[in-house]
KEMAR-940087 format. One record per atom (N, C-alpha, C): x, y, z. Coordinates in steps of 0.1 Angstrom, whole numbers, plus 2048, in hexadecimal, padded with zeros to 3 digits. Atoms other than C-alpha are relative to their C-alpha. Last residue first. Layout:
N
XYZ;...
This chain:
443
80E8067FB;413080447;7F6809801;80C7F7804;43808443D;7F37F8801;809808808;453073452;7F480C7FB;8098087F9;46F08B462;7F37F97F5;7FD80E7FD;48D09144D;7F77F8805;80880A80A;47D0B143E;8057F2803;8098077FA;4890C645B;7F77F57F9;7FB8047F3;4AB0CF44F;7F17F8808;80480C801;49C0D342A;8047F8811;811803802;49B0F642C;7FC7F4802;80180480E;4C20F743C;7EF7FE7FF;805811801;4C110845C;8007FF7F0;7F58077FB;4D412C463;7FE7F07FB;7FC7FB7F5;4B313F45E;80D7F8806;80C7FC7F7;4A6128446;80480480C;7FF7FD7F3;4C0125429;7F4804808;7FD80D7F9;4BF114408;80280180F;80C809802;4C31353F3;8037F180A;7FB80980A;4D8150402;7F67F5800;7F88077F8;4C216B414;8067F57F5;7F37F77FA;4B11853FF;80B7F9804;7F87FF80E;49B16C3EC;80A80A803;7F680D803;49115C40E;8078067F3;7F27F97FB;483181419;80A7F47FD;7FB7F980E;462177405;810803802;8027ED7FF;45B160422;8088057F3;8067FA811;45313A423;80080E805;806808808;463126442;7FC8037F2;7F2806803;475142456;7FE7F47F4;7F87F5807;457157454;80E7F97FB;80880180D;440138461;80980A7F8;80080D805;45913147E;7FB8017F2;7F37FF804;45815A486;8067F07FA;7FE7F680A;43215A485;80F7FF7FD;80680680C;42F139499;8038087F7;7F680C803;4471494B6;7FB7F87F0;7F27FA807;43316A4B4;8097F27FB;8047F980D;4111574BA;80D8067F9;80280A808;4211404D5;7FB8057F1;7F4806806;42F15E4E8;7FE7F57F6;7FA7F780A;40C16E4E5;80E7FD7FD;80480180F;3FA14F4F0;80980A7F8;80080D809;40F14750F;7FB8037F3;7FA80D7FB;41316A51E;8027F77F7;7F68027F4;3FC183510;8067F4802;7F97EE7FF;3EB1904EE;8087FE80D;7F77FC80A;3E216C4E4;80580C7FF;7F48057FB;3D0162503;80B8037F7;7F57F6803;3B417B4FE;80C7FC801;7F67FC7F3;3991614FF;80780A7FA;8068027F3;3791574EB;80A80680A;80F7FB800;3801614C8;7FB7FF80C;8027F17FE;3A515F4CF;7F48047FE;8037FC7F0;3A21384D6;800811801;80E8057FF;39D1344AD;7FE804811;8097F6808;3BB1494A7;7F27FE802;8007F47FA;3D21354C0;7F680A7FB;8038017F0;3C71134B4;801810808;80E7FF801;3CB11E490;7FA7FE80D;8077F5805;3EE129498;7F0800800;8017F67F4;3F610B4A9;7FC80B7FF;8098057F7;3EB0F648C;7FF80780D;8107FB803;3FC10C473;7F77FC80C;8017F17FE;41F108487;7EF8037FD;8027FB7F2;41C0E248E;7FD80F802;80E7FE7FE;4140D846A;7FE80680D;8037F0804;4390DF45F;7F0801803;7FC7F77F6;4440C0475;7F980D7FB;80E7FE7F6;4310A945D;80080C809;8008057F1;4500AB445;7F1806806;80180E7FE;44C0AD41E;7FD7FC811;7F38067FB;4460D1419;7FE7F3806;7F580380B;4290DD404;80A7F9806;80980780B;4070DE41A;80C7FD7F6;80280A7FB;41C0E843D;7FC7F87F2;7F78057FD;42F10542B;7FC7F1803;7FA80180A;41011241D;80B7F7801;80B80C80C;3FE10D43B;8087FC7F3;80080C7F8;41B120450;7F77F57F8;7F4805803;41C13C436;8037F3805;7FF80480C;3F8140438;80D7FC7FB;80780C803;3F714145C;8007F97F3;7F580D7F8;415158462;7F57F47FE;7F5803807;403170447;8097F6806;80480680D;3E116F45A;80B7FC7F6;80680C7FF;3EF17547C;7FD7F77F3;7F48087FA;405192473;7FC7F2801;7F480380B;3EA1A145D;80A7F8806;80680880B;3CF19D478;8097FB7F6;80080D7F8;3E41AE493;7FB7F57F6;7F38047FE;3EC1CB47A;8017F1807;7FC80580D;3C81CE471;80E7FA7FF;80680D805;3BE1CD494;8067FC7F3;7F980B7FA;3D91E949D;7FB7EF7FD;7F2802804;3CD1FF483;8067F5806;80180680D;3A81FA48D;80D7FC7FA;8097F9809;3AD2054B1;8037F67F3;7F67FC80C;3CC1FA4C6;7F98077F5;7F67FB7F8;3BB1F44E9;80B8077F6;8037F87F6;3971ED4DF;80F806805;8087F5807;3A01DE4BC;7FE80980B;7F57F7807;3BB1C94CF;7F880B7F8;7F77FB7F6;3A21BA4E8;80980A7F7;8057F47FB;3871B74CE;80A80580A;8017F680B;39E1A14BB;7F980C807;7F47F8804;3AB18F4D9;80080B7F5;7FF801810;3891864E5;80D8097FE;80480E804;38218050D;7FE8007F1;80C7FC806;3881A8511;7F87F37FC;7FE80080F;3A21A152B;7F08027F8;7F27FD804;3A31A3551;8058027F2;7FA80780B;37C1A4556;810806800;7F17FD7FC;3711AE57A;80A7F97F2;7F980A7FF;34A1B4575;80F804803;8028047F3;32E1CC57B;80A7F2801;8048107FF;32A1CF557;8007F980B;80D802807;32C1F5558;7FA7F4800;80A7FA7F9;3481F4571;7F37FF7F9;80380A7F7;35C1DB55C;7F580680C;80480A805;35A1F253E;7FA7F580C;80E7FC803;362210553;7F77F47F8;8067FF7F5;3811FE562;7F08057FD;80480E7FA;38C1F253F;7F780180F;8108027FD;38621452D;7FF7F580A;80D80080E;39B22453D;8057F87F7;8017F7808;3B421755A;7F68007F5;8027F37FA;3B120657C;80080A7F3;80E7FC7F8;3AC1E4572;7FC80D803;7FC7FA7F2;3C81E3559;7F6803807;8077F67FC;3BD1C953F;80780580D;8098047F6;3D51B1530;7FA80D806;80080E7FF;3E71BE513;7F57FC807;7FD8067F2;3EA1E251E;8007F27FF;7FD80C7FF;3ED1F74FB;8037FB80F;7F58047FB;3D92154F8;8047F3802;8007FB7F2;3B62214F6;8107FF806;8038087F2;3B321A4D2;80580980B;7F48037F9;3C422B4B2;7FE7FA80F;7F380280C;3A922B497;80C7FB808;80180B809;3872254AA;80C7FF7FA;7F2800804;38E23B4CC;8017F37F4;7FC7F27FD;36A2444D6;80F8037FD;8077F3809;35922B4C1;80780C807;7F97FF80D;37020F4D0;7FB80C7F9;7F57F97FD;35E2144F1;80A8037F6;8077F27FC;33C2094E4;80E80A804;8047F980D;34D1EB4D4;7FD80D802;7F47FD807;35B1E04F6;7FE8097F4;7FE7F47F9;3381E3504;80F8037FD;8097F6805;32B1CB4E8;80680E80A;7FC7FB80E;3491B34F0;7F880E7FB;7F37F9801;3411B3514;8048037F4;8017F37F9;31C1AC50F;810805804;8067F5808;3261924F6;7FE80D805;7F67FB80A;33E18050F;7F980B7F5;7F67F97F8;32417E528;80A8067F9;8097F67FB;30A16E511;80A80B807;7FE7F580D;326159504;7F780A804;7F37FD800;329147529;80080C7F4;7FF7F47F5;30414752E;80E8047FD;8067F4802;30013550C;80380B80B;7F97F57F9;31B11D510;7FA80D7FF;8037FD7F5;30A0FC509;805808809;7F58027F7;31C0F54EA;7FC802810;7FD80E800;2FB0EF4D7;80C7FF809;80A8077F7;2EE1114E6;8037F17FF;7FD7FE7F1;30F1214DA;7F57F7805;7F18077FB;30D1124B8;80080180F;80280F7FE;2E611C4B5;80D7F8805;8088027F6;2EF1414BC;7FD7F3801;7F87FF7EF;30D1454A8;7F87FB809;80680C7FB;2FB13A485;8067FF80E;80E7FE7FF;30215C477;7F77F5807;8057F27F9;32415D481;7F3803801;7FD8017F2;32D138478;7FA80F808;80A8067F9;31C13E457;8027FE80E;80D7F8803;33415B44D;7F47F9807;8017F77F9;35214645C;7F080A800;8018087F3;34B127448;7FE80C80C;80F8037FD;34713E42A;7FD7F980F;8087F37FF;36914C42F;7F17FE800;7FE7FA7F5;377129436;7F980E804;8098087F8;36711B417;80180580E;80F7FA7FF;376138403;7F87F7808;8027F27FB;39A12F411;7F18057FC;8028017F2;39410940A;7FF80F806;80D8047FD;38B1103E5;7FE7FF812;80B7F3803;3A91263E2;7F37FB805;7FF7F67F6;3BF1093F1;7F780D7FF;8088037F3;3AE0F03DA;80380780D;810800802;3B61033BB;7F97FC80D;8037F27FF;3DB1083C5;7F2802801;7FF7FA7F5;3DE0E43D0;7FC80D800;80F8017FB;3D60D33B1;80080880C;8067FA809;3F90D539E;7EF804803;7FB7F47FF;4090C83BF;7F880A7F6;7F380080A;3F50A73BF;804810801;8057FC80D;3DE0A73E0;80E8057F6;80280D809;3EA0933FE;7FB8047F1;7F2806801;3F90B3410;7FE7F27F6;7F97F8809;3D60C3408;80F7FB7FE;8047FF80E;3C10A9417;8098087F7;7FD80B806;3D70A8436;7FC7FB7F1;7F3802804;3D40C843A;8057F47FA;7FF7F980E;3AD0C8438;8108027FB;80780980C;3AC0AC453;8038077F3;7F980C803;3C50BD46A;7FA7F67F5;7F37FE804;3B10DC469;80A7F87FA;8017FE810;3920CC46D;80B8057F8;80280D804;39F0BE490;7FD8027F1;7F4807801;3AE0DF49A;7FD7F57F9;7F97F680A;38C0F1495;80C7FA7FD;80880080C;3770D54A6;80B8087F7;7FD80B806;3920D44C2;7FA7FD7F3;7EF802807;3950F84C6;7FF7F27FB;8007F780D;36C0FC4C7;8107FF7FD;80680780C;36D0DD4DF;7FF8087F4;7F9809805;3850EF4F6;7FB7F87F5;7F67FB80E;3761124F5;8047F47FE;80A80080B;359106511;8088047F1;7FC7EF806;3760FF52A;7F67FD7F2;80E7FB802;36C0DF53E;7FD80B7F8;8017F3800;38E0DC548;7F48047FF;8027FF7F2;38A0B654E;7FE810801;80D8037FD;3880B1527;7FC80680F;80A7F6806;3A70C6522;7F37FB802;8017F47FA;3B80B353F;7F980A7F9;8097FF7F4;3AF093532;7FF80C805;80D801805;3BC09A50D;7F580080C;8057F4802;3DD0A751B;7EF7FF7FE;8007F37F6;3E308B52F;7FC80B7FD;80B8057F7;3D806E516;80080C808;80D7FD805;3EC0804FC;7F57FD807;8017EE801;40A080510;7F48047FC;8007F87F4;40805D51A;7FC80F7FF;80D8057FB;4040524F6;7FD80580D;80C7FB807;4210664EB;7F27FE805;8027F47FB;437057507;7F680B7F9;8057FF7F2;42F0364FD;7FF80E806;810803800;43403B4D9;7FA80180F;80580B7FF;45904A4E3;7F27FE7FD;8008087EF;46006A4D8;7FA7F37FF;7F67FA7F8;46A07D4B5;8017FC810;7FB80A7F9;4550654A0;80D80580B;7F27FD804;44C08248B;8077F6807;7FE80380D;42707648D;80E8017FB;80480E801;4290714B3;8037FE7F2;7F58097FC;4380934B8;8017F17FC;7F57FF809;4200A34A3;80C7FA804;80280880F;4050924B8;80B8037F5;7FE80D7FB;4160A04DA;7FD7F67F2;7F28017FF;4180C54CC;8037F1802;7FB7FD80F;3F20C74C0;80E7FA800;80480B80A;3E80B64E0;8068027F4;7F980C7FB;3FD0CE4F7;7FE7F57F5;7F37FB806;3EE0EE4E4;80B7F3803;804802811;3CB0DD4EA;80F8047FB;80380E803;3D60D9510;7FE7FC7EF;7F4806800;3E30FD514;8007F07FA;7F87FC80C;3C1109506;8107FB802;80480680C;3B00F4520;8088037F4;7FD80F801;3C40FE53B;7FD7F87F4;7F1801802;3C1122534;8057F17FF;8007FB80D;39A120532;8117FE7FB;80280C809;39B10A552;8018057F3;80D800803;3AC128564;7FF7F47FA;8097F57FC;3CC12D577;7F37FF7FD;8017F780B;3E5117562;7F480C804;7F77F77FC;3F110057F;80080D7F7;7F4804803;3D30E9577;80C80C80A;7FB7F4804;3B20FB574;8117FE7FE;7F37FF7F9;3990DE578;80980B7FA;7F67FD805;3740DE570;80D803809;7FD7F2804;3710C5578;7F680B802;7FB80180B;36C09F57C;80080E7F8;80D7FD805;35A0A559C;8017FF7F1;80A80B7FB;3780925AD;7F38017F9;7FC80B80A;38E0AB598;7F67F6804;80D807805;37C0C95A8;8017F47F8;80180E7FA;3990D65BF;7F17FA7FA;80E8007F6;3920FC5B8;8007F2804;80680D801;3B71015AE;7F4801809;80D800807;3BF1275AA;7F97F47FE;7FF805810;3E31205B3;7F38037F9;7F57F6804;3E31345D6;8027FC7F1;8027F3804;3C01285DC;80D8067F9;7F37F97FD;3C81035DD;7FE80B7FB;7F77F780A;3A60F65E2;80A805803;8027F17FD;39D0DA5F8;8078087F8;80F7FD804;3980B35F5;7FE80E804;8007F67F6;3BD0AD602;7F1805800;7F98047F3;3C208B5F0;7FB80B80B;7FF8107FA;3A908D5D6;80580080D;80E804802;39F0B25C7;7FF7F2806;80A7F67FA;3C00C55D5;7F37F9801;7FD7FD7F5;3DA0AA5CF;7F4807808;80280E7F5;3CB09A5B3;80180580F;80F8047FE;3C70BD5A3;7FE7F3808;8057F77F7;3EB0C55AC;7F27FD800;7FB8027F3;3F90A559C;7F980A809;80580C7FD;3E60AA57C;8037FD810;8107FC7FE;3F00CF578;7FA7F4805;8017FA7F8;4150C057C;7F3804805;7FF80A7F5;4100A8563;7FF80680D;810807800;4030C254C;8007F880B;8077F77FB;4250D8554;7F07FA802;7FD7FE7F3;43C0BC54F;7F580B806;7FF80C7F8;42D0B152E;80180180E;80E8017FD;4280D4524;7FC7F3807;8047F47F7;44E0DC527;7EF7FB803;7F98057F2;4590BA514;7FB80B80C;80580B7FB;43F0C24F8;8067FF80D;80C7FC7FB;44A0E74F5;7F97F2803;7FF7F87F7;46F0DC4EF;7F3801808;7F980B7F5;4660BF4D7;80180A80F;80A8077FF;4500DB4C3;8047F780A;8077F97F5;46E0F24C4;7F27FA804;7FD7FF7F5;4840D84B7;7F880A80B;8008087FB;46E0CF49A;805800810;80F8027FD;4670F3490;7FF7F380B;80B80280B;48D0FD492;7F37FB803;80580B803;49E10C4AF;7F87FD7F4;7F48097FC;4B71284B1;7F97F3801;7F3801806;4A214049E;80A7F6802;802803811;47F13A4A8;80C8037F7;80180D803;48A13A4CC;7FD7FB7F1;7F18097FD;49915A4CA;7FE7F37FF;7F780080D;47C16A4B8;80D7F7805;80380680D;46515B4D3;8048027F6;7FD80D7FC;47916B4F1;7FC7F57F4;7F3801802;47618B4DF;8057F2805;7FE80280E;4501894DD;8107FD7FD;80580E804;44F181502;8007FF7F1;7F680A7FD;46619F507;7FA7F27FE;7F280180B;4531B84EF;8077F3805;80480680D;42F1AF502;80C7FE7F7;80480B7FE;43F1B5524;7FD7F97F3;7F4806800;44F1D7517;7FD7F2805;7FA80080D;42B1E150A;80E7F9802;80780A805;41D1D952D;8047FD7F2;7FB80F7FA;4381EE53B;7F67F77F9;7F3802803;42E20C524;8077F2802;7FF80680F;40A208528;80D7FD7FD;80280D7FF;40F20B54E;8007FB7F2;7F68087FA;42522A54A;7FC7F1801;7F4802809;41023B52F;8077F6807;7F58007F7;3EF23A545;80C7FA7F9;8057FA7F6;3D124552F;80B7FF80B;8078087F6;3E0238510;7FC80A80D;80E7FB7FE;3E82554F4;7F87F780A;7FF7F37FE;40F2504F6;7F3808800;7FE7FB7F4;40F22C4FC;7FF80F803;80E7FC7FB;3FD2284DC;80280380E;8037F3804;41F22B4CA;7F280680A;7F47F77FC;42E20D4DA;7FA80E801;8028017EE;4101F74D1;80680A807;80D7F87FE;4132064AC;7FB7FF80E;7FF7F1803;4371FB4AD;7F4807803;7F97FE7F4;4301D84BA;804810800;80A8007F7;4171D449E;80580580D;80A7F87FF;42F1E0485;7F5800809;7FC7F17FE;4491CB491;7F980A7FD;7FE7FE7F2;4351AE491;80680B804;80E7FD7F8;4281B446D;802801811;8027F4801;44E1B5461;7F0805806;80C7FD807;454193470;7FE80F7FE;80C7FE7FD;475193482;7F78027F7;8028037F2;49618547C;7F4801807;80B80A7FD;493182457;7FF7FD810;80A7FB808;4A81A244D;7F27F6803;8067F67F9;4C119B468;7F28037FA;8017F5809;4CB17945B;7F880B809;80E7FA7FF;4D6162477;7FF80B7F7;80A80A806;4F514A473;7F0806800;7F980380D;51116547B;7F47F77F6;8047F880B;4FD173496;8057FD7F2;80480780B;4FC1534AB;7FC80B7F4;7F7808805;5101634C6;7FF7F77F5;7F37F9803;4FC1834C6;8097F37FC;8027FA80B;4DB1714C6;8108067F8;80080B80B;4E515B4E2;8008057F3;7F3806801;4F117B4F6;7FF7F47F5;7F87F6807;4CF18B4EF;80F7FC7FC;80380080D;4BD16E4F9;8068097F8;7FB80B805;4CF16B51B;7FF7FF7F1;7F07FE801;4C618F522;8077F57F8;7FB7F680B;4A218651A;80E8047FE;80380780C;4A116852F;8058097F4;7F2806800;4AF17D54C;7FE7F87F4;7F77F6804;490196545;80D7F97FF;8047FE812;476177543;80F80D7FF;7FC80B807;486169567;7FE8037EE;7F1800800;48518C577;8047F47F7;7F97F480B;46119456D;80F7FB7FC;80280580F;457170579;80580B7F8;7F980A802;46617859C;8007FB7F1;7F27FC7FE;45A19A5A0;8077F67FA;8027FA80D;43418D597;811803800;8027F0801;4381785B7;8038047F1;7F37F77FD;4481555C2;7FC80E7FC;7F78067F6;42B13C5C4;80C808802;80A8037F2;40D14D5B3;80B7FD80A;8057F37FA;42515D599;7FA80180D;7F47F97F9;43813C591;7FC80F807;7FB8057F5;41712C58D;80C805807;80B8007F5;408142575;8067FA80D;8037F17F9;427147562;7F87FF809;8028047F1;42C11E55B;80080F807;80B8077FC;428124536;7FC7FD80F;8097FA806;43F140534;7F27FA800;8017F57F8;45C13354A;7EF8077FC;8058047F4;45911053B;7FC80D809;80E807801;45911C518;7FB7FC80C;80B7F7804;476132521;7F47FC7FE;8047F57F4;489119532;7F780B7FD;8078077F6;4840FE517;7FD80A80D;810802807;48F1154FB;7FA7F980D;8067F17FF;4B0120510;7F27FF7FC;8007FE7F1;4B90F9518;7F680E800;80D80A7FE;4B20F14F0;7FE806811;80D7FC806;4C810E4E6;7F37FA807;8047F47FA;4E4106501;7F28057F8;8068027F2;4E40E34F3;7FC80E808;80F808801;4E80EE4CF;7FB7FD80E;80180D801;5051064D8;7F17FB7FF;80380480F;50812A4CE;7FD7F37FE;80F7F9807;5051364F2;7FC7FD7F5;80E8067F5;52011C4FE;7F58077FC;80280D806;5391264DF;7F27F9809;80580380C;5361484E8;7FD7F57FA;80C7FD7FC;54014350D;7F78027F2;8098087F9;55B131504;7F2802802;80280980A;56914A4EB;7F67F5804;80B7FB808;563165506;7FD7F67F5;80E8007F5;57715351F;7F58057F6;80680D800;59214B503;7F47FF809;80580380D;5941714FD;7FD7F1800;80D7FA801;59717A521;7FB7FA7F2;8098057F7;5B3160526;7F38077FE;80280E808;5C716E508;7F57F8808;8077FF80A;5C1192516;7FE7F47F7;80B7FC7FB;5CF189538;7F68017F3;80580B7F9;5ED17852A;7F1801802;
């Protein structure tokens, strides 16, 4: 009798963990915890946030075990992600503080694991819908906090990092800590809300209100990177629409031409960077960043191949971060550029692995979006483009929100288009039919 009751209980638990309703709840919980991490830490402490993430990881393991029959092990994690995390772990042994570096790596691994779980229990449309729901709540909360601080109380809320500048039309920070992070999240939200509208997955009124909310907060953030992100993502949308409406026999040549144009554009942008920065009105901010990047490159020369060790966000008491801040008389918490940060911490090997992971994910996602019928496939490459553009001005893609979204997009891109499809049974997508998401309108 006891054995029968135990078997029934375990069967009930497995059914719950493998259910679609639990997968949605889990996805919303993970996205809410990671995107709301700053507010959680400020109100409840670092220990609370770490406990939440650890608990979600334990539940994630249970979910994968319950769904093991529908998940292909060979397609579980992108190879480039495994190599990057492996190299970051190896760097612990030559870092200046092995313990701090190791726990930073554990944090990086935990967020990557959460992204992997979401990527396998939710398809792209379901993921975008969950993210849209979470960002609607968090952006609305940001607006409420700014109204409370800047209009009703007319005083800063220092425990949330809110300066109370709403009456002055910005800059505002919301519940995300800095104006740049708010602007970054608002751009991700705009992409998601517009995809929701195109796929008709929410009511038009909700879509319109969501776009106005995200666009308004992006403008009020007064972040110098928002305009660059908006232009980059806007051009990508136009180009992707052109590719999707091109005849299949002409797409290959068009894709090659676009690739060459991007390379030329990057070269021209580099040599014309000073006029561009002057036009954006971000000269002082950019000058500070250039000084920081030049100093980081100087320290890269001491450890060019393997780097100084993985920390993610800078540990202010560890080398070389404390020395860089001392020489610049500053208190930088990151290198304000994900690529330079990876180069400093993991050397040229780490940068090549990071670039390979991002590039392969972007190519896979772009090809899937250009060839498949549903417009939902555009969400992944557009989010990736926003992440990679922002990485030129911030290090968000190495920690927290940005890192989890990068891994999530890499996993989704790998499931949508991968050489490993030849190994698995044809017509499957990590347990989902390839045409599962093709029910949404094309556009």
